VMD Tcl script that builds the backbone (N, CA, C; Angstrom):
set m [mol new atoms 321]
animate dup $m
set s [atomselect $m all]
$s set {name element resname resid chain x y z} {
  {N N ASP 1 A 62.771 285.523 272.655}
  {CA C ASP 1 A 63.015 286.289 271.436}
  {C C ASP 1 A 62.125 285.767 270.324}
  {N N ARG 2 A 61.372 286.659 269.686}
  {CA C ARG 2 A 60.420 286.252 268.659}
  {C C ARG 2 A 61.096 285.780 267.375}
  {N N VAL 3 A 62.281 286.270 267.104}
  {CA C VAL 3 A 62.924 285.937 265.835}
  {C C VAL 3 A 63.877 284.773 266.054}
  {N N LYS 4 A 63.399 283.576 265.762}
  {CA C LYS 4 A 64.222 282.381 265.915}
  {C C LYS 4 A 64.561 281.869 264.522}
  {N N GLN 5 A 65.794 281.483 264.341}
  {CA C GLN 5 A 66.272 281.151 263.008}
  {C C GLN 5 A 66.100 279.686 262.616}
  {N N ASN 6 A 65.898 278.774 263.563}
  {CA C ASN 6 A 65.876 277.358 263.195}
  {C C ASN 6 A 64.502 276.757 263.391}
  {N N ALA 7 A 63.504 277.339 262.744}
  {CA C ALA 7 A 62.136 276.905 262.953}
  {C C ALA 7 A 61.697 275.773 262.031}
  {N N ASN 8 A 62.404 275.527 260.955}
  {CA C ASN 8 A 61.876 274.497 260.068}
  {C C ASN 8 A 62.255 273.105 260.536}
  {N N GLN 9 A 61.518 272.112 260.059}
  {CA C GLN 9 A 61.625 270.757 260.574}
  {C C GLN 9 A 62.971 270.108 260.315}
  {N N GLY 10 A 63.662 270.488 259.285}
  {CA C GLY 10 A 64.943 269.877 258.981}
  {C C GLY 10 A 66.079 270.390 259.837}
  {N N GLY 11 A 65.824 271.335 260.706}
  {CA C GLY 11 A 66.857 271.872 261.568}
  {C C GLY 11 A 67.733 272.904 260.881}
  {N N GLN 12 A 67.501 273.147 259.608}
  {CA C GLN 12 A 68.263 274.151 258.875}
  {C C GLN 12 A 67.695 275.530 259.182}
  {N N PRO 13 A 68.527 276.558 259.147}
  {CA C PRO 13 A 68.017 277.902 259.407}
  {C C PRO 13 A 66.950 278.294 258.392}
  {N N ALA 14 A 65.879 278.842 258.879}
  {CA C ALA 14 A 64.821 279.368 258.020}
  {C C ALA 14 A 64.949 280.882 258.072}
  {N N ILE 15 A 65.617 281.436 257.106}
  {CA C ILE 15 A 65.948 282.857 257.117}
  {C C ILE 15 A 64.778 283.671 256.572}
  {N N LEU 16 A 64.421 284.684 257.316}
  {CA C LEU 16 A 63.405 285.629 256.871}
  {C C LEU 16 A 64.099 286.943 256.545}
  {N N PRO 17 A 63.576 287.694 255.587}
  {CA C PRO 17 A 64.171 288.987 255.256}
  {C C PRO 17 A 64.126 289.941 256.454}
  {N N ARG 18 A 65.042 290.881 256.463}
  {CA C ARG 18 A 65.147 291.846 257.565}
  {C C ARG 18 A 63.819 292.566 257.818}
  {N N GLN 19 A 63.120 292.948 256.766}
  {CA C GLN 19 A 61.860 293.677 256.929}
  {C C GLN 19 A 60.837 292.841 257.708}
  {N N ILE 20 A 60.761 291.542 257.434}
  {CA C ILE 20 A 59.836 290.671 258.167}
  {C C ILE 20 A 60.331 290.459 259.593}
  {N N ARG 21 A 61.629 290.241 259.769}
  {CA C ARG 21 A 62.177 290.062 261.126}
  {C C ARG 21 A 61.916 291.301 261.980}
  {N N THR 22 A 62.053 292.477 261.387}
  {CA C THR 22 A 61.784 293.721 262.109}
  {C C THR 22 A 60.311 293.816 262.492}
  {N N ALA 23 A 59.422 293.460 261.566}
  {CA C ALA 23 A 57.982 293.499 261.859}
  {C C ALA 23 A 57.634 292.540 262.998}
  {N N ILE 24 A 58.270 291.368 263.028}
  {CA C ILE 24 A 58.040 290.412 264.113}
  {C C ILE 24 A 58.557 290.983 265.426}
  {N N ALA 25 A 59.753 291.539 265.402}
  {CA C ALA 25 A 60.344 292.105 266.623}
  {C C ALA 25 A 59.519 293.278 267.150}
  {N N ASP 26 A 58.837 293.994 266.268}
  {CA C ASP 26 A 58.034 295.149 266.665}
  {C C ASP 26 A 56.664 294.771 267.235}
  {N N LEU 27 A 56.279 293.495 267.124}
  {CA C LEU 27 A 54.993 293.079 267.681}
  {C C LEU 27 A 55.022 293.201 269.201}
  {N N THR 28 A 53.935 293.671 269.757}
  {CA C THR 28 A 53.831 293.753 271.211}
  {C C THR 28 A 53.502 292.374 271.766}
  {N N LEU 29 A 53.495 292.248 273.084}
  {CA C LEU 29 A 53.194 290.963 273.709}
  {C C LEU 29 A 51.814 290.457 273.302}
  {N N ARG 30 A 50.855 291.358 273.209}
  {CA C ARG 30 A 49.500 291.013 272.759}
  {C C ARG 30 A 49.162 291.909 271.564}
  {N N PRO 31 A 49.673 291.554 270.374}
  {CA C PRO 31 A 49.482 292.432 269.215}
  {C C PRO 31 A 48.027 292.474 268.761}
  {N N ARG 32 A 47.674 293.576 268.122}
  {CA C ARG 32 A 46.348 293.685 267.516}
  {C C ARG 32 A 46.227 292.634 266.419}
  {N N LYS 33 A 45.015 292.118 266.257}
  {CA C LYS 33 A 44.768 291.064 265.280}
  {C C LYS 33 A 45.236 291.476 263.887}
  {N N GLU 34 A 44.927 292.694 263.486}
  {CA C GLU 34 A 45.281 293.149 262.140}
  {C C GLU 34 A 46.796 293.194 261.948}
  {N N GLN 35 A 47.504 293.668 262.968}
  {CA C GLN 35 A 48.966 293.760 262.885}
  {C C GLN 35 A 49.584 292.363 262.795}
  {N N LEU 36 A 49.109 291.444 263.616}
  {CA C LEU 36 A 49.629 290.080 263.605}
  {C C LEU 36 A 49.340 289.403 262.270}
  {N N ARG 37 A 48.141 289.570 261.762}
  {CA C ARG 37 A 47.781 288.930 260.491}
  {C C ARG 37 A 48.579 289.503 259.326}
  {N N GLN 38 A 48.923 290.760 259.397}
  {CA C GLN 38 A 49.757 291.363 258.353}
  {C C GLN 38 A 51.130 290.685 258.327}
  {N N VAL 39 A 51.684 290.410 259.495}
  {CA C VAL 39 A 52.980 289.730 259.577}
  {C C VAL 39 A 52.844 288.285 259.095}
  {N N ILE 40 A 51.781 287.602 259.501}
  {CA C ILE 40 A 51.544 286.225 259.045}
  {C C ILE 40 A 51.474 286.195 257.521}
  {N N LEU 41 A 50.742 287.121 256.930}
  {CA C LEU 41 A 50.637 287.184 255.468}
  {C C LEU 41 A 51.996 287.398 254.818}
  {N N ALA 42 A 52.794 288.281 255.382}
  {CA C ALA 42 A 54.117 288.550 254.808}
  {C C ALA 42 A 54.992 287.304 254.846}
  {N N VAL 43 A 54.997 286.592 255.968}
  {CA C VAL 43 A 55.796 285.362 256.075}
  {C C VAL 43 A 55.294 284.331 255.072}
  {N N CYS 44 A 53.974 284.158 254.996}
  {CA C CYS 44 A 53.399 283.147 254.101}
  {C C CYS 44 A 53.514 283.531 252.632}
  {N N ALA 45 A 53.700 284.799 252.335}
  {CA C ALA 45 A 53.936 285.231 250.956}
  {C C ALA 45 A 55.401 285.044 250.581}
  {N N PHE 46 A 56.295 285.266 251.533}
  {CA C PHE 46 A 57.729 285.137 251.268}
  {C C PHE 46 A 58.142 283.679 251.087}
  {N N ARG 47 A 57.641 282.798 251.943}
  {CA C ARG 47 A 58.051 281.395 251.919}
  {C C ARG 47 A 57.087 280.585 251.057}
  {N N GLU 48 A 57.583 279.512 250.455}
  {CA C GLU 48 A 56.719 278.667 249.629}
  {C C GLU 48 A 55.589 278.082 250.471}
  {N N TRP 49 A 55.925 277.425 251.575}
  {CA C TRP 49 A 54.938 276.888 252.518}
  {C C TRP 49 A 55.460 277.110 253.930}
  {N N THR 50 A 54.577 277.451 254.857}
  {CA C THR 50 A 54.954 277.699 256.245}
  {C C THR 50 A 54.008 276.931 257.152}
  {N N THR 51 A 54.572 276.156 258.071}
  {CA C THR 51 A 53.747 275.367 258.985}
  {C C THR 51 A 53.311 276.213 260.185}
  {N N PRO 52 A 52.231 275.813 260.836}
  {CA C PRO 52 A 51.836 276.499 262.065}
  {C C PRO 52 A 52.936 276.452 263.127}
  {N N ALA 53 A 53.680 275.354 263.187}
  {CA C ALA 53 A 54.765 275.240 264.175}
  {C C ALA 53 A 55.852 276.282 263.920}
  {N N GLU 54 A 56.201 276.498 262.651}
  {CA C GLU 54 A 57.206 277.514 262.323}
  {C C GLU 54 A 56.717 278.904 262.715}
  {N N LEU 55 A 55.500 279.228 262.308}
  {CA C LEU 55 A 54.940 280.534 262.660}
  {C C LEU 55 A 54.860 280.711 264.173}
  {N N ALA 56 A 54.462 279.663 264.867}
  {CA C ALA 56 A 54.323 279.738 266.327}
  {C C ALA 56 A 55.650 280.065 266.993}
  {N N ILE 57 A 56.729 279.494 266.493}
  {CA C ILE 57 A 58.053 279.776 267.059}
  {C C ILE 57 A 58.432 281.229 266.805}
  {N N TRP 58 A 58.294 281.671 265.563}
  {CA C TRP 58 A 58.684 283.047 265.230}
  {C C TRP 58 A 57.837 284.069 265.974}
  {N N LEU 59 A 56.536 283.777 266.111}
  {CA C LEU 59 A 55.611 284.749 266.690}
  {C C LEU 59 A 55.393 284.547 268.183}
  {N N ASP 60 A 55.963 283.496 268.742}
  {CA C ASP 60 A 55.833 283.190 270.169}
  {C C ASP 60 A 54.365 283.035 270.568}
  {N N ILE 61 A 53.659 282.202 269.785}
  {CA C ILE 61 A 52.237 281.925 270.005}
  {C C ILE 61 A 52.056 280.409 269.960}
  {N N LEU 62 A 51.150 279.880 270.758}
  {CA C LEU 62 A 50.870 278.448 270.720}
  {C C LEU 62 A 50.309 278.072 269.344}
  {N N PRO 63 A 50.805 276.973 268.745}
  {CA C PRO 63 A 50.357 276.597 267.399}
  {C C PRO 63 A 48.841 276.427 267.282}
  {N N ASP 64 A 48.208 275.802 268.280}
  {CA C ASP 64 A 46.757 275.600 268.199}
  {C C ASP 64 A 46.006 276.929 268.213}
  {N N ASN 65 A 46.429 277.855 269.066}
  {CA C ASN 65 A 45.795 279.178 269.096}
  {C C ASN 65 A 45.997 279.904 267.773}
  {N N LEU 66 A 47.186 279.795 267.232}
  {CA C LEU 66 A 47.494 280.437 265.959}
  {C C LEU 66 A 46.582 279.900 264.857}
  {N N THR 67 A 46.419 278.578 264.819}
  {CA C THR 67 A 45.586 277.959 263.790}
  {C C THR 67 A 44.124 278.354 263.945}
  {N N VAL 68 A 43.594 278.228 265.153}
  {CA C VAL 68 A 42.171 278.500 265.382}
  {C C VAL 68 A 41.840 279.981 265.222}
  {N N ARG 69 A 42.660 280.845 265.782}
  {CA C ARG 69 A 42.334 282.276 265.809}
  {C C ARG 69 A 42.753 283.041 264.558}
  {N N HIS 70 A 43.742 282.523 263.838}
  {CA C HIS 70 A 44.264 283.307 262.716}
  {C C HIS 70 A 44.322 282.524 261.401}
  {N N LEU 71 A 45.012 281.385 261.382}
  {CA C LEU 71 A 45.227 280.689 260.111}
  {C C LEU 71 A 43.923 280.190 259.486}
  {N N SER 72 A 43.059 279.558 260.275}
  {CA C SER 72 A 41.787 279.071 259.717}
  {C C SER 72 A 40.903 280.210 259.221}
  {N N PRO 73 A 40.692 281.269 260.018}
  {CA C PRO 73 A 39.883 282.380 259.491}
  {C C PRO 73 A 40.506 283.040 258.256}
  {N N MET 74 A 41.825 283.145 258.233}
  {CA C MET 74 A 42.492 283.752 257.082}
  {C C MET 74 A 42.349 282.869 255.847}
  {N N THR 75 A 42.320 281.558 256.044}
  {CA C THR 75 A 42.115 280.628 254.937}
  {C C THR 75 A 40.684 280.736 254.418}
  {N N LYS 76 A 39.722 280.769 255.336}
  {CA C LYS 76 A 38.313 280.872 254.934}
  {C C LYS 76 A 38.039 282.153 254.158}
  {N N SER 77 A 38.750 283.220 254.498}
  {CA C SER 77 A 38.529 284.495 253.804}
  {C C SER 77 A 39.349 284.619 252.519}
  {N N GLY 78 A 40.157 283.597 252.198}
  {CA C GLY 78 A 40.922 283.604 250.952}
  {C C GLY 78 A 42.283 284.269 251.031}
  {N N LEU 79 A 42.696 284.692 252.231}
  {CA C LEU 79 A 44.004 285.331 252.374}
  {C C LEU 79 A 45.146 284.322 252.349}
  {N N LEU 80 A 44.868 283.087 252.777}
  {CA C LEU 80 A 45.872 282.022 252.782}
  {C C LEU 80 A 45.322 280.792 252.082}
  {N N GLU 81 A 46.235 279.948 251.613}
  {CA C GLU 81 A 45.882 278.657 251.025}
  {C C GLU 81 A 46.512 277.560 251.867}
  {N N ARG 82 A 45.823 276.417 251.966}
  {CA C ARG 82 A 46.365 275.252 252.662}
  {C C ARG 82 A 47.088 274.348 251.671}
  {N N ARG 83 A 48.161 273.728 252.132}
  {CA C ARG 83 A 48.868 272.749 251.310}
  {C C ARG 83 A 47.964 271.541 251.046}
  {N N TYR 84 A 47.189 271.148 252.050}
  {CA C TYR 84 A 46.255 270.027 251.929}
  {C C TYR 84 A 44.844 270.560 252.171}
  {N N PRO 85 A 44.244 271.166 251.159}
  {CA C PRO 85 A 42.960 271.840 251.360}
  {C C PRO 85 A 41.817 270.909 251.769}
  {N N ASP 86 A 41.875 269.652 251.366}
  {CA C ASP 86 A 40.803 268.714 251.700}
  {C C ASP 86 A 40.976 268.074 253.067}
  {N N THR 87 A 42.119 268.328 253.715}
  {CA C THR 87 A 42.402 267.749 255.030}
  {C C THR 87 A 42.964 268.843 255.934}
  {N N PRO 88 A 42.101 269.701 256.479}
  {CA C PRO 88 A 42.585 270.829 257.281}
  {C C PRO 88 A 43.445 270.432 258.478}
  {N N THR 89 A 43.239 269.234 259.022}
  {CA C THR 89 A 44.010 268.815 260.196}
  {C C THR 89 A 45.178 267.897 259.828}
  {N N HIS 90 A 45.583 267.901 258.580}
  {CA C HIS 90 A 46.713 267.075 258.132}
  {C C HIS 90 A 47.937 267.379 258.988}
  {N N SER 91 A 48.667 266.344 259.381}
  {CA C SER 91 A 49.821 266.531 260.276}
  {C C SER 91 A 50.931 267.377 259.650}
  {N N ASP 92 A 50.992 267.430 258.335}
  {CA C ASP 92 A 52.001 268.242 257.651}
  {C C ASP 92 A 51.390 269.497 257.021}
  {N N GLN 93 A 50.281 269.945 257.568}
  {CA C GLN 93 A 49.607 271.117 256.999}
  {C C GLN 93 A 50.545 272.326 256.999}
  {N N ALA 94 A 50.451 273.091 255.946}
  {CA C ALA 94 A 51.247 274.310 255.812}
  {C C ALA 94 A 50.408 275.317 255.037}
  {N N TYR 95 A 50.826 276.571 255.098}
  {CA C TYR 95 A 50.057 277.661 254.514}
  {C C TYR 95 A 50.950 278.529 253.641}
  {N N ARG 96 A 50.312 279.174 252.657}
  {CA C ARG 96 A 51.003 280.176 251.851}
  {C C ARG 96 A 49.985 281.222 251.434}
  {N N SER 97 A 50.508 282.345 251.020}
  {CA C SER 97 A 49.649 283.423 250.542}
  {C C SER 97 A 49.582 283.354 249.021}
  {N N PRO 98 A 48.392 283.478 248.447}
  {CA C PRO 98 A 48.315 283.517 246.985}
  {C C PRO 98 A 48.996 284.768 246.420}
  {N N ASP 99 A 49.102 285.817 247.245}
  {CA C ASP 99 A 49.801 287.048 246.856}
  {C C ASP 99 A 51.264 286.893 247.246}
  {N N ARG 100 A 52.143 286.742 246.284}
  {CA C ARG 100 A 53.557 286.482 246.562}
  {C C ARG 100 A 54.361 287.765 246.748}
  {N N HIS 101 A 53.724 288.926 246.741}
  {CA C HIS 101 A 54.420 290.209 246.883}
  {C C HIS 101 A 54.461 290.622 248.348}
  {N N TRP 102 A 55.287 289.947 249.142}
  {CA C TRP 102 A 55.325 290.158 250.590}
  {C C TRP 102 A 55.760 291.568 250.966}
  {N N GLN 103 A 56.584 292.217 250.135}
  {CA C GLN 103 A 57.070 293.556 250.474}
  {C C GLN 103 A 55.922 294.556 250.609}
  {N N SER 104 A 54.878 294.371 249.828}
  {CA C SER 104 A 53.754 295.309 249.867}
  {C C SER 104 A 52.851 295.092 251.076}
  {N N LEU 105 A 53.083 294.026 251.838}
  {CA C LEU 105 A 52.221 293.701 252.969}
  {C C LEU 105 A 52.664 294.353 254.273}
  {N N LEU 106 A 53.881 294.885 254.304}
  {CA C LEU 106 A 54.417 295.484 255.526}
  {C C LEU 106 A 54.619 296.979 255.333}
  {N N PRO 107 A 54.537 297.738 256.445}
  {CA C PRO 107 A 54.747 299.192 256.330}
  {C C PRO 107 A 56.167 299.535 255.942}
}
mol reanalyze $m
mol bondsrecalc $m
mol representation Tube
mol addrep $m
């Protein structure tokens, strides 16, 4: 199941709004890059900071693949910001969207 509630490191539920949970549930097994990135942007706009591990659990994708194929390119293009911009491989790296209006990112 793509929508897992206990993805954050403290073991507390990390609740996502219904609209984002629905968008995650609607992703196919091999979603189109644009569709997946739209969901990543919505999650990163809704939450203050989101780790690759959290996203990987929700999206059912390996964290390294997620970082290399999506998070790093999205950061380079300015769609996402890193918590530790000078240390891309920081063990506590997390991402957020500079656009905090997540509702406008989903259909």
